[in-house]
N, C-alpha and C positions, 0 to 999 in steps of 0.2 A: 709642248710642255704638258706634263701630267698634272691634272688638278688634284689637290689634296683637300680633305676635310679635317676639321678639328674633332678628335674623339674626346668625349666628356664622360664624367660620371653622372649619377642621377641628381647631383646638386649643381651641375654646370661647371665643375672644376675640370680644366683641361688635363687629359691623361696621355695625349699623344696626337699623332696625325695618321691618316690612311689615304691611300689613293681613292678617289671618289667612287669609282665603280666597284672597287673591292669592298668598300664600306656598305654598299647597297646589295651585295650578294648575300643570299640566305646563309646564316640566320640573321645577318645584319649586325652592324656595330653601332652603338649609340654615338651619335655625333650632333654637333651644333648646326642648326638650320635657322632660316629666317622666313617668315611669312609677312608680306607687306600688304596692308589694306589701305587703299586710297579712296577717299570720298570726295565728291564735288561739293560745292558750297550749298547745294540744295539737299544734301544728305544721301545722294545716290552712291552706291558702291561700284567701283570700277572692277569688273571681272575680266579675266583673260581665258581663252581656250588654248591649252597647251598644243604646240605644234606636233604633227604626226612624226616629226623627226626626233622627238625627245626619246631618251632611253626607256623611260617608264611613265605610266599614267598618261600616255600620249592621247591627244584628242579630247581630253576631259576639261571641263570648266573648273577654274579655281580662282583664288583671290588675285589681287593685282599683280603680284610678283612673288616668286619663291626662289630660294637658293641657299647657299652656305657661305658663311664668312671664310675667307682664306686664312691660313695660318698668319698670325700677326695683325689681322685686320679687325678693327672694331665692328661690332654688330650693326650699329646705326649706319656707319660708312658703307658696309656691305649692302644693306638694304637700299640706300640711295644709289649705289653703283648699279645694282641689279634693276632697279626701277628705270634708270636711264637706259641700260643695255637692252632690256626686254621690251619696255613700253615707250621709250623715247620721251619720258616726261621727268620733270624735276619736282620734288616736294621735300620739304623738311619733315623728317619722321620723328616720332616719339615712341619709346618702348612702353608697352602696356603690361608685359609679363611674358611667361613662357609655360609650355606644357610638354609632356612627353607622350609620344604615340608610336604605334607600330602598325604598319599596313603592308600587305602583300599585293603585288601586281601580278595576277595570274598570266597575263599575256606575255610579259617580259621575264617572269620568274625573279624579278628584283624586288627588294623590300625597302621600306622606309622604317628606320628605327632612329627617331630624331628627338632631340630636345629643341623645340621650335620656339624661337623668339618672335612674338607678335609685335609688329611695328605699324604705326598708323600715321597717315598724313592726309592733307587736303590739297587738291589741285583741280582746276577746271580745264587744264590743258587737254587738247585732243591727242591721243596716243599716236606715235609713229612706230609701228610694230617692227621688231626684228623677226622676220618670218621663219628664221631657224628656231626660234624660241616660242613664238606666239602666232597663231594664225587668225585670231578674231578677238574682238573685245565687245563688251556690253556694259551698260550701266543699269543697275537694278536697285529696287528698294530692298534694303537688308532684311527687314522683317518678313517680307514676302519670300525672299530667298531662303531664310531659315525655315519657314513653313514648308517649302518645297523639299529642302534637304531632309527634314524629319519625315516627310511622307515617302520620299523615294530618292535615294542618293545616286541613282543611275545617272551617269553623265558628268559627275562631279568628282574632283579629287577627294580622297578620304579625309584629309586633314582639315578641309574647309568647315564642315559641321563641328568638328572637335574644337577648332579655334573659336568659332562663333558662340558655341555653348559655354566655353571656358571664360569668355570675355563678353558678356551680354551688352556692355556699354558700346560695343561695336555696332549694334543694330537697334537698341531700344530707345534712342533719343537722348541718352545721358552722356554720350561722348562729347568731349570738348576739344577745341583746337582746330 
């Protein structure tokens, strides 16, 4: 089955669908995405390292889960689905906003041109990784992570710093829930 993504305009209005890999070929087509951030009850952020089997940005550290809603799928439902699929954990998620970004992966020649919905949840569950998607996890202090991202983004997915700077409540202690 060919996976499709939802193409959107710059206000998140759906304008069509596209095959997933085709949407990521340069110059890229703007499409809806999700970035899930899960914190434990002590405030540590759960990170994942993307599997080397991924199409792009493989082997880099990122937020808890990332993906795209399927056509007809609600954004929160997509986030909860991908959290289960990638990390093997359950968490109720809340939407905190969205941002648009563009990034090129020089290794794969694929691009990200995404309107990325940021979803946040809390869970103390130990991940059960799908090794086709994720090959490691870590829990980190979000403030320390942001300092590292600002100093040197090497080893991290490009949207992680953008999301954290767009939504400081993810790391500055004002996040609720």
